[in-house]
C-alpha positions in Angstrom: 0.0 0.0 0.0 1.4 3.4 -1.0 1.7 6.1 1.6 0.7 9.7 0.7 3.3 12.2 1.7 2.2 15.8 2.4 4.6 18.7 2.2 4.9 19.1 6.0 5.7 15.4 6.4 8.3 15.5 3.7 9.9 18.5 5.4 9.9 16.7 8.7 11.5 13.6 7.0 14.2 15.6 5.4 15.0 17.4 8.6 14.9 14.1 10.5 17.4 12.4 8.1 19.8 15.2 8.8 19.9 14.3 12.5 19.7 10.6 12.6 23.4 10.3 13.0 23.5 12.8 15.9 24.9 10.9 18.9 23.5 11.3 22.4 26.8 12.7 23.6 26.0 15.9 21.7 23.1 16.5 24.1 23.6 17.7 27.6 22.1 20.0 30.2 23.8 23.4 30.2 24.5 25.3 33.4 24.6 29.1 33.0 28.3 29.4 32.1 28.0 26.4 29.7 24.9 27.9 28.1 26.7 31.3 27.5 29.7 29.4 26.0 27.4 27.5 23.7 25.7 30.7 22.5 28.9 32.5 21.9 30.2 29.4 20.0 27.3 29.7 17.6 28.0 33.4 17.1 31.6 32.5 16.4 30.6 29.8 13.9 28.2 32.1 12.1 29.4 35.6 12.7 27.8 37.3 9.7 24.2 36.1 10.5 24.2 36.3 14.3 24.4 38.7 17.1 24.3 38.3 20.9 22.9 40.9 23.1 21.6 41.1 26.7 18.2 42.5 27.6 19.0 42.8 31.3 20.1 40.9 34.3 18.4 38.5 36.7 18.1 39.1 40.5 21.5 37.5 41.0 23.1 39.4 38.2 23.1 36.8 35.4 22.7 38.3 31.9 19.5 37.4 30.0 21.3 36.7 26.7 19.5 36.7 23.3 20.9 35.2 20.2 19.7 36.9 17.0 19.7 35.4 13.5 19.4 37.7 10.5 21.1 38.5 7.3 21.6 42.0 8.8 22.1 41.4 12.5 21.2 44.3 14.7 19.1 46.1 12.1 15.4 46.1 11.6 14.7 45.9 7.9 11.3 47.4 6.8 8.8 44.6 6.0 10.9 41.9 7.6 9.0 40.5 10.6 10.5 40.1 14.1 10.1 36.7 15.8 11.1 35.4 19.2 11.3 32.2 21.1 11.6 32.3 25.0 12.6 29.4 27.1 13.1 28.4 30.7 10.7 31.0 32.2 10.1 28.6 35.0 13.6 27.6 36.1 12.9 24.0 36.6 11.2 23.5 33.2 14.4 23.0 31.3 13.6 21.2 28.0 12.8 24.5 26.3 16.2 25.9 27.3 18.0 22.9 25.8 15.9 22.9 22.7 16.6 26.5 22.0 20.3 26.1 22.4 20.2 23.1 20.0 17.9 25.0 17.6 20.4 27.9 17.5 23.2 25.4 16.6 20.9 23.8 14.0 20.1 27.2 12.3 23.8 28.0 12.1 24.8 24.5 10.8 22.1 24.3 8.3 22.7 27.8 7.0 26.4 27.0 6.5 25.4 23.7 4.8 23.2 25.6 2.3 19.8 24.4 3.5 17.5 26.6 1.3 14.6 26.5 3.7 16.8 27.7 6.6 18.6 30.3 4.5 15.3 31.8 3.4 14.1 32.0 6.9 17.2 33.8 8.1 17.2 36.1 5.1 13.5 37.0 5.4 13.1 37.0 9.2 14.8 38.6 12.2 14.8 35.8 14.7 15.5 36.3 18.4 16.1 33.4 20.8 16.2 33.8 24.6 17.1 30.3 25.9 16.7 31.2 29.6 14.4 33.9 31.0 15.1 32.6 34.5 18.7 31.6 34.8 18.6 31.9 38.6 15.8 29.5 39.0 17.5 27.1 36.7 20.6 27.0 38.9 18.4 26.1 41.9 16.8 23.3 40.0 20.0 22.0 38.4 21.7 21.7 41.8 19.1 18.9 42.6 19.4 17.5 39.1 16.9 15.4 37.1 16.6 12.6 39.5 15.6 14.6 42.6 14.1 17.7 41.2 10.8 18.6 42.8 7.8 19.9 41.0 8.3 23.5 42.3 12.0 23.6 43.2 13.5 26.3 41.1 10.2 27.3 39.4 10.4 30.9 40.5 13.3 33.3 40.3 15.8 33.9 43.1 13.0 35.6 45.1 10.8 32.6 44.4 8.4 34.7 42.3 6.6 32.9 39.5 7.5 35.0 36.5 4.4 33.8 34.6 2.2 35.4 37.2 4.3 38.7 37.3 3.3 40.7 34.3 0.9 43.7 34.6 -2.7 42.5 34.6 -4.3 43.9 31.4 -7.0 41.2 31.1 -9.3 42.9 33.6 -9.0 46.2 31.7 -9.5 44.5 28.4 -12.7 42.7 29.6 -14.0 46.1 30.9 -13.3 47.8 27.6 -15.1 45.0 25.8 -18.3 46.0 27.6 -17.7 49.8 27.1 -16.5 49.7 23.5 -13.1 50.9 24.7 -9.6 50.5 23.3 -8.9 47.0 21.9 -5.1 47.0 21.7 -1.9 48.4 23.2 -3.6 48.8 26.6 -1.9 51.3 29.0 0.3 50.0 31.8 -0.6 50.8 35.4 1.2 53.6 37.3 4.5 52.5 38.8 4.4 49.2 37.0 8.2 49.1 36.8 8.4 48.8 40.6 5.8 46.0 40.7 7.6 43.4 38.6 10.7 41.4 38.9 14.0 42.3 37.1 13.5 39.4 34.6 10.0 40.5 33.8 11.0 44.1 33.5 13.8 43.2 31.1 11.4 41.2 28.9 8.8 44.1 28.8 11.5 46.6 27.8 12.5 44.1 25.1 9.0 44.0 23.8 9.0 47.8 23.8 12.2 48.0 21.8 11.3 45.4 19.1 8.1 45.2 17.1 7.6 41.4 17.5 5.0 39.8 15.3 5.0 36.2 16.6 6.4 34.4 19.6 6.3 31.2 21.6 7.1 30.6 25.2 8.5 27.1 26.0 7.4 25.4 29.2 7.2 21.8 30.6 5.0 19.6 32.7 2.5 18.7 30.0 2.5 18.2 26.2 0.1 20.7 24.6 0.1 24.0 22.6 -1.7 26.5 24.8 -3.2 29.7 23.3 -4.8 32.9 24.7 -6.6 34.0 26.7 -5.1 32.4 29.8 -7.4 34.4 32.1 -11.1 33.5 32.2 -13.7 36.2 31.7 -16.1 34.4 34.1 -15.9 32.8 37.5 -15.6 29.1 37.8 -18.7 27.2 36.8 -19.1 23.9 38.7 -15.4 24.0 39.5 -14.3 24.6 35.9 -13.2 27.7 34.1 -14.6 28.7 30.8 -13.1 29.2 27.3 -11.8 32.8 26.9 -11.4 33.5 23.2 -9.5 36.4 21.8 -10.8 38.3 18.8 -8.1 36.4 16.9 -9.2 33.0 18.2 -9.2 31.3 14.8 -5.7 32.3 14.0 -4.5 31.3 17.4 -6.0 27.9 17.0 -4.3 27.6 13.7 -0.9 28.6 15.2 -1.3 26.1 18.0 -2.2 23.3 15.5 0.8 24.2 13.4 3.1 23.3 16.2 1.1 20.4 17.5 0.8 18.6 14.1 4.5 19.2 13.2 5.5 17.8 16.6 6.0 14.0 16.5 3.4 13.2 19.2 1.7 16.3 20.6 -1.2 16.1 18.1 -2.2 12.7 19.2 -3.8 14.2 22.3 -3.1 11.6 25.0 0.1 12.8 26.8 1.1 12.8 30.5 -2.2 11.2 31.5 -4.2 14.1 30.0 -6.1 14.5 26.8 -6.2 17.6 24.6 -8.0 17.3 21.3 -5.5 17.9 18.5 -2.9 18.6 21.2 -4.1 22.2 21.7 -6.0 24.1 24.4 -7.3 27.5 25.2 -5.5 28.6 28.3 -8.5 29.6 30.4 -10.4 26.5 29.4 -7.5 24.4 30.9 -7.2 26.5 34.0 -7.3 30.3 34.5 -4.3 32.3 35.4 -3.6 36.0 35.8 -0.6 38.2 34.8 0.7 35.7 32.3 3.1 36.5 29.5 1.2 35.3 26.5 -1.9 37.4 27.3 0.4 40.4 28.0 2.0 40.1 24.6 -1.4 40.2 22.9 -2.8 43.1 24.9 0.2 45.3 25.1 2.1 44.8 21.8 1.5 43.7 18.2 2.8 40.2 19.1 0.8 36.9 19.0 2.3 34.4 21.5 1.4 30.9 22.5 2.7 28.7 25.3 4.2 25.4 24.4 4.2 22.7 27.0 6.7 20.2 25.7 7.4 17.4 28.2 5.7 15.5 30.9 9.0 15.6 32.9 10.0 19.1 33.8 13.6 18.2 34.1 14.2 15.2 31.8 17.5 13.3 32.0 20.1 14.1 29.3 19.5 10.8 27.8 16.0 11.9 26.8 17.1 15.1 25.0 17.9 13.5 21.6 14.4 12.1 21.3 12.9 15.4 22.4 15.0 17.3 19.9 13.9 15.1 17.0 10.3 15.4 18.2 10.3 19.2 18.3 12.7 20.2 15.5 10.3 20.4 12.6 7.7 22.0 14.8 10.1 24.8 15.8 10.8 25.5 12.1 7.2 25.2 11.0 5.9 27.5 13.7 8.6 30.1 12.9 7.4 30.1 9.3 3.9 31.2 10.3 5.3 34.7 10.9 5.2 35.2 7.1 1.4 34.7 6.7 -1.4 37.3 6.5 -0.7 40.8 5.3 2.1 43.3 5.7 2.9 46.8 4.3 3.9 50.4 4.8 1.8 53.4 5.8 3.0 56.6 4.2 1.9 60.2 4.1 1.3 62.2 0.9 5.1 62.9 0.6 6.0 59.2 1.0 7.2 59.7 4.5 6.5 56.6 6.7 4.0 57.1 9.5 4.8 55.4 12.8 2.1 54.3 15.3 -0.6 54.3 12.6 -3.5 51.9 13.4 -4.4 49.0 11.2 -7.9 47.6 11.7 -9.5 44.6 10.1 -13.3 44.7 9.8 -14.9 41.9 11.9 -11.8 41.4 14.2 -11.8 43.7 17.2 -8.1 43.9 17.7 -5.9 46.5 15.9 -2.2 46.6 15.1 0.1 49.6 14.9 3.0 50.4 12.6 6.5 50.4 13.8 9.0 53.3 13.9 9.7 52.6 10.2 6.1 52.8 9.2 5.7 49.0 8.5 3.0 46.8 9.9 2.4 43.0 10.0 -1.1 41.4 10.5 -1.4 37.7 10.8 -4.6 36.5 9.1 -6.1 33.2 7.8 -6.9 32.9 4.1 -9.9 35.0 3.1 -11.0 38.4 1.9 -10.7 41.3 4.4 -11.5 45.0 4.6 -8.5 46.8 6.1 -8.3 50.4 7.3 -5.2 52.4 8.2 -5.6 55.5 10.3 -3.5 58.0 12.2 -4.1 61.3 14.1 -4.2 64.2 11.7 -4.8 62.1 8.6 -7.9 60.8 6.7 -8.3 57.0 7.1 -7.8 54.8 4.1 -9.6 51.5 3.4 -8.7 48.7 1.1 -10.0 45.2 0.4 -7.5 42.4 0.2 -7.6 38.6 -0.4 -5.2 36.6 1.6 -3.9 33.2 0.4 -2.3 30.3 2.2 1.2 31.2 1.2 3.4 34.3 1.8 2.0 37.5 3.3 0.3 39.8 0.9 1.7 43.3 0.7 -0.8 46.1 1.2 0.5 49.7 1.4 -1.5 52.8 2.5 -1.0 56.4 1.6 -2.8 58.7 4.0 -3.9 62.3 3.2 -3.7 65.1 5.7 -7.1 65.8 7.3 -8.5 69.2 6.5 -8.1 71.7 9.3 -11.2 72.4 11.4 -12.4 75.7 12.8 -13.8 75.9 16.3 -17.3 75.0 15.1 -16.0 71.9 13.4 -16.4 73.2 9.8 -13.5 72.8 7.3 -11.3 76.0 7.2 -10.4 77.4 3.8 -7.1 78.9 5.1 -8.3 82.5 4.4 -9.6 85.3 6.6 -13.3 85.9 6.7 -13.8 88.4 3.9 -17.0 89.8 5.4 -15.1 90.6 8.6 -11.6 91.7 7.6 -10.5 92.2 11.2 -11.7 88.9 12.4 -8.9 86.7 13.8 -7.9 83.6 11.9 -9.3 80.6 13.7 -7.0 77.5 13.5 -8.4 74.2 14.7 -6.6 71.2 16.1 -4.3 69.4 13.7 
């Protein structure tokens, strides 16, 4: 009987063949100094497509190092999307940390080997990899090791604060705005928020402010499932269970989660770690409700869509399990990254072809807007279909276009905004001349 091979399965097979000869000795757990050496080794091997930078320090002073892959490291190129992977947010959930170290090595090696798929990703995407958001917690967990690690030992940072319960709570504000027709994106942070979060959380928020991320995933452990927003339920528990909390982009989030789940060797099968998740995905609040989480914060404060990937039943698997976990996740890590190139993207200009930053991009029927970056470019993840899209900015007339999105690369849709006519104090358009019937009347200039 012949077996039908789909494109994703063929890609997975090809990537799998590349790694069948990898020996278990290449896989190990990396303490902080070893992790830093591994990252700098990758940068040394691929100096022209990588950059290492620190987004801050942990409570105990360890750098939060990010490894960037790009054909122009350190530079945002207009219309090139920014992507991030974050690992080891919980210090004792270590598989994500090791997978991201290995993934970094893989990207470098495959680029040098001429792998066209990887070369295209690096040429067309700016990829940021933070292997460990919580290096202090990891050291606590690593001192016990895989054999004796407790379920909570090392989960928090050096102050034993759970970093995935430490972001400003924007869900409550969002749910209020939903009822009052208020703002649907880039919600304001509370006063003195910088003094209410841990150093690691502060560093990540500043990172989000400095880079216009489009897509992200946060790697955890303790289950095997792709979890998507919202994490916090809108409603109180009903008969002991929380209820599904959909975002306005629920359909695209489900598609993103399924992309990872079905490209993963066994996540999509559903039964893992004694739990069942249909298709290997779940809405966060439907699973259990949590507040102040990072994936909801990404969606409500930035342009970034983030999901949480629970990747192993064992939070601290032995080194001997790492080769199998790598082979199980490798194609999924690549396939998920490729999703950043779907939907629409474009520039917003004024009449003189000057880019307009912080312009709003709205899609009819989806109550969640995007904004342009400092270079005037925007990115909007969308499923295939036909959409009505509007660009607007203060002082300009809005512009609306209809676009049809396909299943392949993002469609480019640019906007050119005209200056809004000046208004007089009574709200009527001003012709720019003095009132001829009253020569001495003062010229009335309205708001821009």
